[in-house]
C-alpha angles and dihedrals in degrees: 000000000000123000120229123226113230099183143355124221114238113251093013131132090257091054090052089052090057092247116156142181109288093032114123127224106222102176145349118212088354092304125119116244118231103187145332093286093049088049091052092054096047093042092055091088125100094236120043135186109202131194114197137173104223113184106313097336135073115234132188122214131185114207130198113194142137115283110272092012104140124233091226101244134130115215134204118271113263121246106255115236118239124239113269094219143072105214121195090226099044109147093210089066089056098053119119119239123266101045126127113291093242089066090064094054120103106215114208101157122136090206090061090049090055098042099039108017095250117168114239141175118237096223092108096044109117129194093262087050090052091046089050096049088054096045096047095038095234092184138190106035127187116217130197099216102160096169134002094204100101099215092047093045091049093051092047099045101036098238118190091203127058095241131018093192095239098163096038087058095045090050090052095049090047092048089056094051098257109154112231138194122190134211129203116193098203112222114181113239094023118055102005131096113020094001089057093052090049092050093051094047095048091049091048087064085068095050099124086068106015102072105179148017119200123196118207127177116243118262121229126188130190089249097079094130110183094345133133115280112256135166137212126247110276123229090251090050090050093053091050088050094053091050091049093049091048091057091045092052091049088057097043092045087056096045101029108023094237138069093250094183118062133174124217120256089251090068093058091046092050094050094042090239126144118249120253119260121266096263092060091066094063096226097325100272092162101046091120088060093053097262113136096352093121094049092049093048092050093048094047089050093054090044093050088044089074088071102037115128114258089234145357116241091244137017107277135177123218118197114200115199119204144150119279090250092067102030093103093047094055093041096048101031112025106030092058091054094049092047092061080085107090116241094022123115118186127205120193116201120190107207119211114228108249094172102055097015136260093286088072104076108165119112096230092068097055114116131196094271092053094049092046092050090048098045098032098087091053089049094048088054091046091246103114091103135218101304134020113211117202124198116261096243096054091089131045128238088279091057093249132136123230089260114106101200131096112258092028104062110089142029090262090063090051089050091056091045089056097050098273096298107157114263121198133177109228111248098187101269115107095183084057087058092050091048088056092049092047096046110125090233093053093048089050090050 
């Protein structure tokens, strides 16, 4: 399909060629262009033969340029491919109604995996997709494996075919030097116990190119309408999993030089286990998948604490809102460090999730109503403090909550609902929080 130009940079090669917004790039070097990523790869050469639809005519241009020198065009966003599976644990199926449309979309696009680290299955990868990944070096890729035992994988993921050729595809990518990272969503009764051991061992055979396997517990909401009954990982199962992974890691560190298998922070919290030390995370490559985030957070807190002020100018109260999963962690291990600063009192409020149900305990899925419900009683008593601090993952890249209703979409809305108490999203800098608490206007409020 042709790719439409959305804008042209002034003074660029594209402008000199007379290209304009609305024109379509049909081919580069005689090959059709599939999307923006495909165009960037093909346009990196020094000599280009462009075929473009300009207005109502088709024009051909030959371009001489330095290698990797851009043409100076912005192209339309590509249409994201949907997932090729119907997993029994898919979180999209468990969403309540009324959220943003994007939250109901099942992403299964290898390009998004390369660009943003999204985990995808390989079910919808065709031979031409695999060939393109190898040719254009779309590496690393993040793969949702879940289980390598074909019947179990088929039952979990709703395959219409008998075999989606998972291992054959992974072996092909590995043989062509594509870096891979795998994920297992652990569903009790499906891919745990012996199936989990089998999966780890089979993935370990690809260790030269498959660098990590992260295990995360299945997420269940209260909106599983007409869906198969599933259950979450229990605390005893979480503790057992931690012990199992520790044994695996000891073996893999000896044989591979790295841990290879990692479990998400949620498993440690569920099992009431302390997090591994920093070195055990091998550079935190899986932070975005919830692996090592808590250890890094605690270490960074202690590092920054060396530069904390001895005291605030006036007595102040900081209220930290979080999900119920991490309430104890913040209360027991974070608040005491912050309260080393004289004149500072810290409240930690674990907010129950009113959107997805109380069984969902992570902070990243809290919404406006959940935060308001959790913080509201403090505000009514005048005890919410001088600043409310929200977890960084509670808003998206646009700064919006999950709520899709006017007046319930951003931290400023929450501030108004709590009586105009300042509300900030934590950006990682504790001294910036102290500065906000110490500001003259805040003290005078």
